[in-house]
N, CA, C and O atoms as a Tinker XYZ file with bonds, in Angstrom:
   240  protein
     1  N     -6.073000   -2.592000   -0.969000    73     2
     2  CA    -4.660000   -2.920000   -1.201000    64     1     3
     3  C     -4.572000   -3.549000   -2.785000    63     2     4     5
     4  O     -3.441000   -3.650000   -3.260000    81     3
     5  N     -5.616000   -3.931000   -3.529000    73     3     6
     6  CA    -5.804000   -4.222000   -4.821000    64     5     7
     7  C     -5.266000   -3.197000   -6.029000    63     6     8     9
     8  O     -4.436000   -3.270000   -6.935000    81     7
     9  N     -6.249000   -2.158000   -5.504000    73     7    10
    10  CA    -5.831000   -0.890000   -6.369000    64     9    11
    11  C     -4.460000   -0.181000   -6.302000    63    10    12    13
    12  O     -4.014000    0.639000   -7.105000    81    11
    13  N     -3.909000   -0.643000   -5.232000    73    11    14
    14  CA    -2.637000    0.026000   -5.207000    64    13    15
    15  C     -1.851000   -0.865000   -6.055000    63    14    16    17
    16  O     -1.098000   -0.323000   -6.864000    81    15
    17  N     -1.902000   -2.219000   -6.006000    73    15    18
    18  CA    -1.067000   -2.863000   -6.771000    64    17    19
    19  C     -1.187000   -2.739000   -8.525000    63    18    20    21
    20  O     -0.290000   -2.889000   -9.356000    81    19
    21  N     -2.994000   -2.329000   -8.782000    73    19    22
    22  CA    -2.823000   -2.264000  -10.029000    64    21    23
    23  C     -2.356000   -0.985000  -10.682000    63    22    24    25
    24  O     -2.200000   -0.842000  -11.895000    81    23
    25  N     -2.118000    0.064000   -9.617000    73    23    26
    26  CA    -1.522000    1.224000  -10.124000    64    25    27
    27  C     -0.123000    1.159000  -10.048000    63    26    28    29
    28  O      0.541000    2.078000  -10.530000    81    27
    29  N      0.447000    0.143000   -9.478000    73    27    30
    30  CA     1.863000    0.058000   -9.413000    64    29    31
    31  C      2.126000   -0.702000  -10.900000    63    30    32    33
    32  O      3.041000   -0.298000  -11.618000    81    31
    33  N      1.380000   -1.678000  -11.260000    73    31    34
    34  CA     1.591000   -2.440000  -12.128000    64    33    35
    35  C      1.287000   -1.534000  -13.441000    63    34    36    37
    36  O      1.850000   -1.845000  -14.490000    81    35
    37  N      0.443000   -0.464000  -13.408000    73    35    38
    38  CA     0.342000    0.277000  -14.509000    64    37    39
    39  C      1.339000    1.351000  -14.583000    63    38    40    41
    40  O      1.445000    2.044000  -15.595000    81    39
    41  N      2.013000    1.498000  -13.628000    73    39    42
    42  CA     3.064000    2.346000  -13.694000    64    41    43
    43  C      2.607000    4.072000  -13.169000    63    42    44    45
    44  O      3.371000    4.986000  -13.477000    81    43
    45  N      1.503000    4.325000  -12.487000    73    43    46
    46  CA     0.914000    5.376000  -12.423000    64    45    47
    47  C      1.453000    5.668000  -10.769000    63    46    48    49
    48  O      0.908000    5.144000   -9.797000    81    47
    49  N      2.608000    6.592000  -10.685000    73    47    50
    50  CA     3.123000    6.823000   -9.546000    64    49    51
    51  C      2.295000    7.848000   -8.641000    63    50    52    53
    52  O      2.341000    7.712000   -7.419000    81    51
    53  N      1.614000    8.770000   -9.160000    73    51    54
    54  CA     0.637000    9.545000   -8.246000    64    53    55
    55  C     -0.646000    8.722000   -7.557000    63    54    56    57
    56  O     -1.047000    8.769000   -6.394000    81    55
    57  N     -1.023000    8.142000   -8.413000    73    55    58
    58  CA    -2.611000    7.437000   -8.126000    64    57    59
    59  C     -1.818000    6.535000   -7.317000    63    58    60    61
    60  O     -2.430000    6.623000   -6.252000    81    59
    61  N     -0.874000    5.733000   -7.108000    73    59    62
    62  CA    -0.296000    4.738000   -6.236000    64    61    63
    63  C     -0.100000    5.283000   -4.995000    63    62    64    65
    64  O     -0.618000    4.818000   -3.980000    81    63
    65  N      0.641000    6.272000   -5.016000    73    63    66
    66  CA     0.996000    6.897000   -3.810000    64    65    67
    67  C     -0.206000    7.588000   -3.093000    63    66    68    69
    68  O     -0.144000    7.758000   -1.875000    81    67
    69  N     -1.296000    7.992000   -3.802000    73    67    70
    70  CA    -2.396000    8.542000   -3.333000    64    69    71
    71  C     -3.414000    7.059000   -2.683000    63    70    72    73
    72  O     -4.012000    7.025000   -1.608000    81    71
    73  N     -3.365000    6.323000   -3.385000    73    71    74
    74  CA    -4.148000    5.085000   -2.814000    64    73    75
    75  C     -3.716000    4.230000   -1.676000    63    74    76    77
    76  O     -4.382000    3.577000   -0.872000    81    75
    77  N     -2.225000    4.425000   -1.831000    73    75    78
    78  CA    -1.441000    4.109000   -0.540000    64    77    79
    79  C     -1.806000    4.228000    0.596000    63    78    80    81
    80  O     -2.183000    3.300000    1.312000    81    79
    81  N     -1.706000    5.912000    1.038000    73    79    82
    82  CA    -2.128000    6.534000    2.151000    64    81    83
    83  C     -3.334000    6.338000    2.528000    63    82    84    85
    84  O     -3.580000    6.506000    3.722000    81    83
    85  N     -4.528000    5.885000    1.513000    73    83    86
    86  CA    -5.739000    5.430000    2.202000    64    85    87
    87  C     -5.658000    4.150000    2.461000    63    86    88    89
    88  O     -5.993000    3.779000    3.586000    81    87
    89  N     -5.219000    3.225000    1.533000    73    87    90
    90  CA    -4.996000    2.069000    2.332000    64    89    91
    91  C     -4.073000    1.630000    3.711000    63    90    92    93
    92  O     -4.132000    0.576000    4.344000    81    91
    93  N     -3.366000    2.598000    3.900000    73    91    94
    94  CA    -2.734000    2.331000    4.797000    64    93    95
    95  C     -3.757000    2.691000    5.960000    63    94    96    97
    96  O     -3.537000    1.909000    6.884000    81    95
    97  N     -4.744000    3.527000    6.266000    73    95    98
    98  CA    -5.775000    3.927000    7.033000    64    97    99
    99  C     -6.517000    2.872000    7.094000    63    98   100   101
   100  O     -6.646000    2.252000    8.149000    81    99
   101  N     -7.097000    2.526000    6.001000    73    99   102
   102  CA    -8.030000    1.163000    6.078000    64   101   103
   103  C     -7.603000   -0.158000    6.958000    63   102   104   105
   104  O     -8.284000   -0.785000    7.770000    81   103
   105  N     -6.180000   -0.381000    6.504000    73   103   106
   106  CA    -5.366000   -1.802000    6.897000    64   105   107
   107  C     -5.271000   -1.408000    8.487000    63   106   108   109
   108  O     -5.404000   -2.380000    9.231000    81   107
   109  N     -5.084000   -0.275000    9.063000    73   107   110
   110  CA    -4.669000    0.105000   10.388000    64   109   111
   111  C     -6.144000   -0.115000   11.241000    63   110   112   113
   112  O     -6.231000   -0.647000   12.348000    81   111
   113  N     -7.153000    0.376000   10.520000    73   111   114
   114  CA    -8.650000    0.257000   11.330000    64   113   115
   115  C     -9.018000   -1.200000   11.549000    63   114   116   117
   116  O     -9.488000   -1.589000   12.619000    81   115
   117  N     -8.768000   -2.088000   10.390000    73   115   118
   118  CA    -8.857000   -3.341000   10.267000    64   117   119
   119  C     -8.325000   -4.023000   11.159000    63   118   120   121
   120  O     -8.950000   -4.970000   11.637000    81   119
   121  N     -7.121000   -3.726000   11.572000    73   119   122
   122  CA    -6.185000   -4.412000   12.490000    64   121   123
   123  C     -6.530000   -4.158000   13.872000    63   122   124   125
   124  O     -6.405000   -4.946000   14.810000    81   123
   125  N     -7.047000   -2.789000   13.905000    73   123   126
   126  CA    -7.294000   -2.562000   15.369000    64   125   127
   127  C     -8.508000   -2.996000   15.766000    63   126   128   129
   128  O     -8.810000   -3.022000   16.959000    81   127
   129  N     -9.414000   -3.422000   14.702000    73   127   130
   130  CA   -10.750000   -4.223000   15.093000    64   129   131
   131  C    -10.451000   -5.724000   15.189000    63   130   132   133
   132  O    -11.414000   -6.470000   15.366000    81   131
   133  N     -9.522000   -6.119000   15.114000    73   131   134
   134  CA    -9.166000   -7.583000   15.146000    64   133   135
   135  C     -9.196000   -8.594000   14.001000    63   134   136   137
   136  O     -8.919000   -9.793000   14.039000    81   135
   137  N     -9.622000   -7.786000   12.901000    73   135   138
   138  CA    -9.969000   -8.686000   11.717000    64   137   139
   139  C     -8.755000   -9.418000   11.177000    63   138   140   141
   140  O     -8.740000  -10.605000   10.852000    81   139
   141  N     -7.516000   -8.382000   11.107000    73   139   142
   142  CA    -6.131000   -8.728000   10.766000    64   141   143
   143  C     -5.781000   -8.640000   11.759000    63   142   144   145
   144  O     -6.230000   -7.958000   12.681000    81   143
   145  N     -4.600000   -9.574000   11.712000    73   143   146
   146  CA    -3.253000   -9.545000   13.045000    64   145   147
   147  C     -2.540000   -8.178000   12.760000    63   146   148   149
   148  O     -2.459000   -7.642000   11.655000    81   147
   149  N     -2.047000   -7.716000   13.921000    73   147   150
   150  CA    -1.276000   -6.298000   13.332000    64   149   151
   151  C     -0.239000   -6.884000   12.596000    63   150   152   153
   152  O      0.013000   -6.371000   11.506000    81   151
   153  N      0.335000   -7.734000   12.918000    73   151   154
   154  CA     1.699000   -8.519000   12.203000    64   153   155
   155  C      1.513000   -8.246000   10.452000    63   154   156   157
   156  O      2.166000   -7.583000    9.647000    81   155
   157  N      0.378000   -9.047000   10.342000    73   155   158
   158  CA    -0.494000   -8.964000    8.850000    64   157   159
   159  C     -0.429000   -7.569000    8.259000    63   158   160   161
   160  O      0.136000   -7.160000    7.244000    81   159
   161  N     -1.074000   -7.027000    9.063000    73   159   162
   162  CA    -1.216000   -5.543000    8.586000    64   161   163
   163  C      0.151000   -4.742000    8.214000    63   162   164   165
   164  O      0.312000   -4.017000    7.232000    81   163
   165  N      1.026000   -5.021000    9.157000    73   163   166
   166  CA     2.196000   -4.083000    9.106000    64   165   167
   167  C      3.039000   -4.747000    7.867000    63   166   168   169
   168  O      3.468000   -4.024000    6.968000    81   167
   169  N      3.287000   -6.383000    7.869000    73   167   170
   170  CA     3.767000   -6.988000    6.342000    64   169   171
   171  C      2.949000   -6.423000    5.093000    63   170   172   173
   172  O      3.603000   -6.235000    4.067000    81   171
   173  N      1.350000   -6.085000    5.072000    73   171   174
   174  CA     1.047000   -5.744000    3.746000    64   173   175
   175  C      1.505000   -4.380000    3.365000    63   174   176   177
   176  O      1.732000   -4.034000    2.206000    81   175
   177  N      1.647000   -3.500000    4.603000    73   175   178
   178  CA     1.803000   -2.234000    4.431000    64   177   179
   179  C      3.490000   -2.180000    4.192000    63   178   180   181
   180  O      3.957000   -1.311000    3.455000    81   179
   181  N      4.175000   -2.954000    4.721000    73   179   182
   182  CA     5.853000   -3.040000    4.254000    64   181   183
   183  C      5.707000   -3.188000    2.599000    63   182   184   185
   184  O      5.924000   -2.320000    1.754000    81   183
   185  N      5.359000   -4.286000    2.446000    73   183   186
   186  CA     5.275000   -4.746000    0.946000    64   185   187
   187  C      4.869000   -3.839000    0.275000    63   186   188   189
   188  O      5.541000   -3.441000   -0.676000    81   187
   189  N      3.756000   -3.320000    0.570000    73   187   190
   190  CA     3.227000   -2.345000   -0.878000    64   189   191
   191  C      3.983000   -1.193000   -0.731000    63   190   192   193
   192  O      4.274000   -0.728000   -1.833000    81   191
   193  N      4.391000   -0.587000    0.152000    73   191   194
   194  CA     5.512000    0.523000    0.608000    64   193   195
   195  C      6.766000    0.194000   -0.397000    63   194   196   197
   196  O      7.239000    1.060000   -1.131000    81   195
   197  N      7.124000   -0.801000   -0.360000    73   195   198
   198  CA     8.595000   -0.967000   -0.991000    64   197   199
   199  C      8.188000   -1.008000   -2.610000    63   198   200   201
   200  O      9.060000   -0.649000   -3.402000    81   199
   201  N      7.081000   -1.373000   -3.051000    73   199   202
   202  CA     6.629000   -1.339000   -4.482000    64   201   203
   203  C      6.527000    0.149000   -4.905000    63   202   204   205
   204  O      7.300000    0.717000   -5.677000    81   203
   205  N      5.597000    0.620000   -4.364000    73   203   206
   206  CA     5.558000    2.374000   -4.431000    64   205   207
   207  C      6.685000    3.039000   -4.382000    63   206   208   209
   208  O      6.831000    3.984000   -5.156000    81   207
   209  N      7.578000    2.735000   -3.588000    73   207   210
   210  CA     8.956000    3.638000   -3.580000    64   209   211
   211  C      9.448000    2.970000   -4.647000    63   210   212   213
   212  O      9.632000    3.881000   -5.454000    81   211
   213  N      9.816000    1.847000   -5.228000    73   211   214
   214  CA    10.407000    1.103000   -6.153000    64   213   215
   215  C     10.000000    1.992000   -7.407000    63   214   216   217
   216  O     10.824000    2.521000   -8.153000    81   215
   217  N      8.466000    2.095000   -7.557000    73   215   218
   218  CA     7.954000    2.675000   -8.845000    64   217   219
   219  C      8.361000    4.088000   -8.763000    63   218   220   221
   220  O      8.283000    4.688000   -9.835000    81   219
   221  N      8.844000    4.876000   -7.583000    73   219   222
   222  CA     9.147000    6.243000   -7.461000    64   221   223
   223  C     10.528000    6.550000   -8.180000    63   222   224   225
   224  O     10.925000    7.436000   -8.936000    81   223
   225  N     11.097000    5.377000   -7.580000    73   223   226
   226  CA    12.760000    5.432000   -8.043000    64   225   227
   227  C     12.763000    5.245000   -9.534000    63   226   228   229
   228  O     13.464000    6.013000  -10.193000    81   227
   229  N     12.054000    4.305000  -10.153000    73   227   230
   230  CA    11.819000    4.190000  -11.444000    64   229   231
   231  C     11.564000    5.495000  -12.438000    63   230   232   233
   232  O     12.204000    5.760000  -13.455000    81   231
   233  N     10.661000    6.099000  -11.974000    73   231   234
   234  CA    10.223000    7.257000  -12.498000    64   233   235
   235  C     11.122000    8.544000  -12.479000    63   234   236   237
   236  O     11.015000    9.466000  -13.287000    81   235
   237  N     12.069000    8.476000  -11.391000    73   235   238
   238  CA    12.955000    9.562000  -11.362000    64   237   239
   239  C     14.080000    9.166000  -12.466000    63   238   240
   240  O     15.021000    9.927000  -12.688000    81   239
C-alpha cells in the first residue's frame, strides 16, 4: 500500500496502476487469512482506488 501511495504522490500514473493491481491481490489474501478484517481490506482498496483514479483524471 505504501508503494502505491508513493507513486500517487509522485504523479506516476502507470506505476500506480500497476502496483495497485498487485496490492489488491495481496490485501485480498491477507483478508482471507484473517489478518485484516474484510471490511478494512475493502476500505483500503477503495481509498487507494479513488486516489489512483484521481491521478488518472489529472493526467488526462
